[in-house]
C-alpha positions as CSV (number, residue, x, y, z in Angstrom):
1,M,38.8,-104.2,-120.7
2,T,35.1,-103.4,-120.2
3,H,33.4,-103.9,-116.8
4,F,30.4,-105.5,-118.6
5,G,31.9,-108.7,-120.0
6,P,30.3,-111.8,-121.5
7,P,28.2,-114.1,-119.2
8,I,30.7,-117.0,-119.7
9,D,34.5,-117.1,-120.2
10,L,35.4,-116.3,-123.8
11,S,39.1,-115.4,-123.3
12,D,40.2,-118.5,-125.2
13,L,38.8,-117.0,-128.4
14,A,41.4,-115.9,-130.9
15,N,40.0,-112.3,-131.2
16,F,39.2,-111.8,-127.5
17,E,42.0,-109.2,-127.3
18,Q,43.5,-107.3,-130.2
19,A,47.2,-106.8,-129.7
20,D,49.0,-103.7,-131.0
21,S,51.2,-105.0,-133.8
22,R,53.7,-102.2,-133.3
23,P,56.2,-102.4,-130.5
24,R,56.2,-99.4,-128.2
25,R,58.8,-96.8,-129.2
26,P,58.6,-93.9,-126.8
27,V,60.6,-90.7,-127.3
28,F,61.3,-87.7,-125.0
29,V,60.4,-84.1,-125.9
30,G,61.6,-81.1,-123.8
31,R,62.3,-77.4,-123.9
32,V,64.2,-74.7,-122.0
33,S,63.4,-71.1,-122.7
34,T,66.9,-69.6,-122.7
35,K,70.4,-70.7,-122.2
36,D,71.2,-67.6,-120.2
37,N,68.4,-67.4,-117.6
38,Q,68.0,-71.1,-117.2
39,N,70.6,-74.0,-117.1
40,P,69.8,-76.5,-119.8
41,A,72.4,-78.9,-118.4
42,S,70.3,-79.4,-115.3
43,S,66.8,-78.6,-116.6
44,I,66.7,-81.1,-119.5
45,P,67.9,-84.1,-117.5
46,R,65.4,-83.2,-114.8
47,Q,62.6,-83.2,-117.4
48,V,63.8,-86.6,-118.7
49,V,63.6,-88.0,-115.2
50,L,60.0,-86.8,-114.7
51,A,58.9,-87.9,-118.2
52,S,60.5,-91.3,-117.6
53,E,57.9,-92.0,-114.8
54,R,55.4,-92.7,-117.6
55,L,57.5,-95.3,-119.3
56,E,56.5,-99.0,-119.1
57,P,58.7,-101.2,-116.9
58,G,62.0,-101.9,-118.6
59,E,61.4,-99.3,-121.4
60,E,63.8,-96.6,-122.4
61,F,63.5,-93.6,-124.7
62,V,64.6,-94.4,-128.2
63,A,65.3,-90.7,-129.0
64,Y,65.5,-87.3,-127.3
65,F,64.1,-84.2,-128.9
66,W,64.6,-80.9,-127.1
67,D,65.1,-77.2,-127.8
68,V,66.5,-74.1,-126.1
69,E,63.9,-71.8,-127.4
70,S,61.0,-69.6,-126.3
71,G,57.7,-71.6,-125.9
72,M,56.0,-68.8,-127.8
73,L,57.7,-69.7,-131.1
74,P,56.0,-72.1,-133.6
75,P,57.7,-75.4,-134.2
76,E,59.3,-74.3,-137.5
77,L,61.2,-71.6,-135.8
78,R,62.5,-73.8,-133.1
79,G,66.0,-75.4,-133.0
80,L,67.5,-72.9,-135.5
81,G,70.5,-72.3,-133.3
82,P,73.8,-73.7,-134.6
83,Q,74.9,-77.2,-133.4
84,E,78.0,-75.5,-131.9
85,M,75.7,-73.7,-129.5
86,Y,74.0,-76.9,-128.3
87,D,77.4,-78.6,-128.0
88,A,78.7,-75.8,-125.8
89,L,75.8,-76.2,-123.4
90,A,77.3,-79.5,-122.2
91,V,73.8,-81.1,-121.7
92,P,74.4,-84.7,-120.7
93,T,71.2,-85.8,-122.5
94,R,71.8,-86.4,-126.2
95,R,69.8,-84.4,-128.7
96,D,68.4,-86.1,-131.8
97,G,66.7,-82.9,-132.9
98,G,64.1,-80.3,-131.9
99,L,60.3,-80.2,-131.8
100,Q,59.9,-79.7,-135.6
101,D,62.3,-82.6,-136.2
102,L,60.1,-84.8,-134.1
103,V,57.0,-83.9,-136.0
104,D,58.7,-84.5,-139.3
105,R,60.4,-87.8,-138.4
106,A,57.8,-89.4,-136.1
107,E,56.5,-91.9,-138.8
108,Q,60.0,-92.6,-140.1
109,L,61.2,-93.5,-136.6
110,E,58.0,-95.5,-135.9
111,V,57.4,-93.5,-132.8
112,T,54.4,-94.7,-130.7
113,H,54.5,-92.4,-127.7
114,V,55.9,-88.9,-127.0
115,L,56.5,-88.2,-123.4
116,A,57.1,-84.7,-121.8
117,E,57.1,-83.3,-118.4
118,R,54.1,-81.1,-119.1
119,S,52.3,-79.5,-122.0
120,D,54.1,-76.1,-121.9
121,R,57.3,-78.0,-122.7
122,V,55.8,-78.4,-126.1
123,A,54.5,-74.8,-126.4
124,R,53.0,-72.0,-124.3
125,A,50.6,-71.1,-127.1
126,M,47.6,-73.5,-126.9
127,L,47.1,-73.5,-130.7
128,T,50.7,-74.6,-131.2
129,S,50.5,-77.5,-128.7
130,L,47.2,-78.6,-130.1
131,T,48.6,-78.5,-133.7
132,V,51.6,-80.6,-132.6
133,E,49.3,-83.1,-130.8
134,H,47.1,-83.3,-133.9
135,E,50.0,-83.9,-136.3
136,L,51.4,-86.6,-134.1
137,E,48.0,-88.2,-133.6
138,R,47.6,-88.4,-137.4
139,A,50.8,-90.4,-137.4
140,G,49.4,-92.8,-134.8
141,V,51.5,-91.2,-131.9
142,E,50.1,-90.7,-128.5
143,V,51.3,-87.7,-126.5
144,V,51.7,-88.2,-122.8
145,Y,52.4,-85.5,-120.2
146,A,53.9,-86.8,-116.9
147,N,51.9,-84.3,-114.7
148,E,48.6,-85.6,-115.9
149,P,46.7,-88.1,-113.7
150,T,46.5,-91.8,-114.7
151,G,43.3,-93.7,-114.7
152,G,39.8,-92.2,-114.6
153,T,37.8,-91.2,-117.6
154,E,39.0,-89.8,-121.0
155,S,36.9,-86.7,-120.5
156,G,38.6,-86.1,-117.1
157,R,42.1,-86.5,-118.6
158,L,41.2,-84.2,-121.5
159,R,39.8,-81.6,-119.1
160,T,43.0,-81.7,-117.1
161,R,45.1,-81.3,-120.3
162,R,43.2,-78.4,-121.7
163,Y,43.2,-76.6,-118.4
164,S,46.9,-77.0,-118.3
165,Q,47.3,-75.6,-121.8
166,V,45.0,-72.7,-121.0
167,D,47.1,-71.9,-118.0
168,A,50.2,-72.0,-120.2
169,E,48.7,-69.6,-122.7
170,V,47.4,-67.2,-119.9
171,Y,50.9,-67.3,-118.4
172,R,52.3,-66.4,-121.9
173,A,49.9,-63.5,-122.3
174,N,50.6,-62.2,-118.8
175,L,54.4,-62.5,-119.5
176,M,54.0,-60.5,-122.7
177,E,51.9,-57.8,-121.1
178,M,54.5,-57.4,-118.3
179,S,57.4,-57.4,-120.7
180,M,55.7,-54.9,-123.0
181,G,54.9,-52.6,-120.0
182,G,58.6,-52.8,-119.0
183,Q,59.8,-52.0,-122.5
184,I,57.4,-49.0,-122.7
185,Q,58.7,-47.6,-119.5
186,H,62.2,-48.2,-120.7
187,A,61.6,-46.0,-123.8
188,I,59.7,-43.4,-121.9
189,N,62.6,-43.0,-119.6
190,G,64.8,-42.4,-122.6
191,W,66.8,-45.6,-122.6
192,N,67.7,-47.1,-126.0
193,H,66.5,-50.3,-127.6
194,G,68.6,-52.0,-130.2
195,Y,71.7,-50.9,-132.2
196,P,72.3,-47.2,-132.3
197,A,71.7,-45.4,-135.6
198,Y,74.5,-44.1,-137.7
199,P,74.9,-40.6,-136.1
200,Y,74.8,-42.0,-132.5
201,I,76.5,-44.2,-130.0
202,A,74.9,-45.9,-126.9
203,V,76.4,-44.8,-123.6
204,I,75.6,-46.0,-120.1
205,D,73.2,-43.8,-118.2
206,E,75.0,-43.2,-115.0
207,N,71.9,-41.7,-113.4
208,A,69.8,-44.8,-114.1
209,P,68.8,-46.9,-111.0
210,V,70.7,-50.1,-110.6
211,R,69.1,-53.2,-109.0
212,E,71.2,-55.5,-106.9
213,K,72.3,-58.7,-108.5
214,G,69.3,-61.0,-109.0
215,R,68.9,-64.7,-109.6
216,F,69.8,-64.2,-113.3
217,G,73.0,-62.3,-112.6
218,A,73.8,-58.7,-113.0
219,E,71.3,-56.5,-114.8
220,R,72.3,-55.1,-118.1
221,P,73.1,-51.4,-117.8
222,R,70.6,-48.9,-119.2
223,K,71.9,-46.8,-122.1
224,K,71.0,-43.6,-123.8
225,L,72.0,-42.3,-127.2
226,A,74.7,-39.7,-127.6
227,P,76.2,-38.1,-130.8
228,H,78.9,-40.2,-132.4
229,P,82.5,-39.1,-131.6
230,D,82.9,-38.3,-135.3
231,S,80.8,-35.1,-135.7
232,R,80.8,-35.6,-139.5
233,R,78.3,-38.4,-139.0
234,F,75.8,-36.1,-137.4
235,D,76.2,-33.6,-140.2
236,A,75.9,-36.3,-142.8
237,A,72.6,-37.6,-141.3
238,R,71.2,-34.1,-141.2
239,E,72.2,-33.5,-144.8
240,L,70.7,-36.7,-146.2
241,C,67.4,-35.9,-144.4
242,R,67.4,-32.5,-145.9
243,L,68.0,-33.9,-149.4
244,R,64.9,-36.0,-149.0
245,R,62.8,-33.3,-147.3
246,E,63.7,-30.3,-149.3
247,E,65.0,-31.6,-152.6
248,H,62.8,-34.7,-152.8
249,L,65.7,-36.9,-153.9
250,R,65.5,-40.6,-154.1
251,A,68.0,-42.9,-152.3
252,A,70.1,-43.5,-155.4
253,D,70.6,-39.7,-155.9
254,I,71.3,-39.2,-152.2
255,I,73.9,-42.0,-152.2
256,A,75.6,-40.4,-155.2
257,I,75.9,-37.1,-153.4
258,L,77.2,-38.7,-150.2
259,E,79.7,-40.9,-152.1
260,S,81.1,-37.9,-154.0
261,E,82.4,-36.4,-150.8
262,P,83.7,-39.3,-148.7
263,A,85.7,-37.0,-146.4
264,Q,82.6,-35.0,-145.6
265,Y,80.2,-38.0,-145.3
266,P,82.2,-40.8,-143.7
267,I,80.8,-44.4,-143.6
268,S,82.1,-47.8,-142.5
269,G,81.8,-49.8,-145.7
270,R,79.5,-48.1,-148.2
271,W,76.3,-46.2,-148.4
272,T,73.3,-48.4,-149.3
273,H,69.7,-47.9,-150.1
274,G,68.6,-49.6,-146.9
275,L,70.9,-47.4,-144.8
276,V,69.7,-44.2,-146.3
277,E,66.0,-45.0,-146.2
278,G,66.3,-46.4,-142.7
279,L,67.9,-43.2,-141.4
280,I,65.3,-41.0,-143.1
281,A,62.5,-43.1,-141.5
282,N,64.1,-43.4,-138.1
283,P,62.1,-41.3,-135.6
284,K,64.9,-41.5,-133.1
285,L,66.7,-38.8,-135.1
286,T,64.1,-36.3,-133.6
287,G,65.7,-36.7,-130.2
288,H,62.8,-38.7,-128.8
289,Q,63.2,-42.4,-127.8
290,V,60.8,-44.5,-129.9
291,Y,59.8,-48.1,-129.2
292,N,57.6,-50.7,-130.9
293,R,58.2,-49.7,-134.5
294,K,58.5,-53.3,-135.5
295,S,56.9,-56.6,-134.6
296,P,59.6,-59.3,-134.9
297,R,57.2,-62.3,-134.4
298,T,55.9,-62.7,-137.9
299,G,56.2,-66.4,-138.3
300,R,59.0,-66.0,-140.8
301,A,62.6,-66.3,-139.5
302,G,64.6,-63.1,-139.9
303,F,61.6,-61.0,-140.9
304,S,59.9,-58.1,-139.0
305,K,56.6,-56.4,-139.7
306,L,56.4,-52.6,-139.4
307,N,53.8,-51.5,-136.9
308,P,51.6,-48.5,-137.7
309,V,52.8,-45.2,-136.3
310,S,49.8,-45.2,-134.0
311,K,51.3,-48.1,-132.1
312,W,54.7,-46.5,-131.6
313,V,55.7,-45.5,-128.1
314,W,57.5,-42.0,-127.9
315,S,59.3,-40.6,-124.9
316,P,57.4,-37.5,-123.8
317,E,60.5,-35.3,-123.9
318,V,63.6,-35.0,-126.1
319,V,66.1,-37.4,-124.4
320,H,69.1,-37.1,-126.7
321,K,70.5,-34.6,-129.3
322,A,68.2,-34.3,-132.3
323,V,69.4,-34.5,-135.9
324,V,66.0,-33.1,-137.1
325,S,62.9,-31.7,-135.5
326,V,59.7,-33.8,-135.3
327,Q,58.1,-31.5,-138.0
328,E,61.1,-31.9,-140.3
329,W,61.0,-35.7,-139.8
330,K,57.3,-35.7,-140.6
331,Q,57.8,-33.7,-143.8
332,A,60.5,-36.2,-144.9
333,Q,58.0,-39.1,-144.4
334,E,55.4,-37.3,-146.5
335,V,58.0,-36.8,-149.3
336,T,59.0,-40.5,-149.1
337,A,55.3,-41.5,-149.4
338,G,55.0,-39.3,-152.4
339,L,58.1,-40.7,-154.1
340,R,56.8,-44.3,-153.5
341,A,53.4,-43.4,-154.9
342,G,54.9,-42.6,-158.3
343,A,56.8,-40.0,-160.3
344,E,53.7,-37.7,-160.6
345,G,53.1,-37.6,-156.9
346,G,56.7,-37.1,-156.1
347,S,57.1,-34.3,-158.6
348,L,54.1,-32.4,-157.4
349,L,55.4,-32.7,-153.8
350,R,58.6,-31.1,-154.8
351,I,56.7,-28.2,-156.3
352,R,54.5,-27.9,-153.2
353,A,57.6,-28.0,-150.9
354,A,59.3,-25.2,-152.9
355,A,56.2,-23.1,-152.9
356,R,55.8,-23.6,-149.1
357,R,59.3,-22.2,-148.6
358,L,58.3,-19.1,-150.5
359,G,55.0,-18.7,-148.6
360,L,52.9,-19.8,-151.6
361,T,50.2,-22.4,-152.0
362,V,49.6,-24.8,-154.9
363,T,45.9,-25.5,-155.8
364,A,44.5,-27.6,-158.6
365,V,42.1,-25.6,-160.7
366,S,41.1,-28.1,-163.4
367,S,42.4,-31.1,-165.3
368,N,42.0,-33.4,-168.3
369,D,43.7,-36.7,-169.4
370,T,47.0,-35.1,-170.2
371,H,47.4,-31.8,-168.1
372,T,46.4,-30.2,-164.9
373,L,45.9,-26.5,-164.3
374,Y,47.4,-25.3,-161.0
375,R,47.2,-21.9,-159.3
376,I,50.6,-21.2,-157.6
377,G,50.3,-18.0,-155.7
378,G,48.9,-15.5,-158.1
379,R,49.9,-17.4,-161.3
380,Q,48.3,-20.2,-163.1
381,V,50.5,-23.0,-164.6
382,A,49.4,-25.9,-166.8
383,L,51.5,-29.0,-166.1
384,P,51.6,-32.3,-167.9
385,T,50.7,-35.6,-166.2
386,P,53.1,-37.0,-165.1
387,I,55.4,-34.0,-164.5
388,P,58.9,-34.5,-166.0
389,D,61.8,-33.6,-163.7
390,M,63.0,-30.9,-166.1
391,V,59.6,-29.2,-165.9
392,V,59.6,-29.5,-162.1
393,Q,62.9,-27.7,-161.9
394,Q,61.8,-25.0,-164.3
395,V,58.6,-24.3,-162.3
396,I,60.7,-24.1,-159.1
397,E,63.1,-21.7,-160.7
398,D,60.3,-19.5,-162.0
399,M,58.7,-19.3,-158.6
400,G,62.0,-18.2,-157.1
401,S,62.6,-15.5,-159.7
402,A,59.0,-14.2,-159.5
403,S,59.3,-13.7,-155.8
């Protein structure tokens, strides 16, 4: 009600006050980052108690939406854990869904108010929390955070909310910086990230420092890569890298060779295109520990984005037994790039690689629409475009016999 009312009492007029035709239907929204480093069974009920302070007298929540997910994830990637996981948490607060379920069902449930302990329970990223607030506002839903002051001006309330959201995002950025710094040091020290590649196993580094048990329990042991007990795996990895680097074979051809000698090239299951290409591309086969090859947070569940090589973090020294040298690994990547560029590029790379082994150079002299004239050592050879595999093999054999 305004402080500047009419000069006489008009409260008996029918339109003196406009009542909201919708009954209040408040719901709770909450979040816990992890089930391991936090206890959802105590955190979620505590958040409910704090959010309940903003309920009207006699009101109760009509639904409860909460997740056990990182606040850095967008709503569509929240709550993807199986129901069995949530059941096993034994949280006494019932769960009617997660944050995305709330956004999707707000109108259907006729929600009027969403109450949370504070804004970072919605998201630590300001854009995400603003987007959620905007979507709910479009549905006529008011978002209320229990840690915000009551009364005062709207601008003051908004300033408090935005400052809180900025703090949450700054905290998020700081957390990511510290985490990234720790992971970089982890790699520099030679400790492994992720599942060990085919020719390796991960073994505990007995020389790594061990911190005393902290608030989150015992620290996970640091591990380094070691050759797999089956030495044939190491030899198989070296051979498939050679087949790409020196013979310029595609994954299908490499698989055919590996499968033809199962006793020599053992595999649990079967050789696949992804396994072969992944091994050839894996820089850990050089003996260096390498981190930050992929960026998992792409906005699409189950998908990672490959980072450019310039962003990879390499250990300064060789920290485990190498399958190939760094130079050999680089040559394999160049061959792979040529194969992916097309048959002509891949064929020419095979000729260049064979010439390099013989101490010769390959130089393009002239070309037209159908052929290119190359100088290979002291000879000139006209090759069609693209170069058929049979011609490639003949050129390689001729270079070998001429030398």
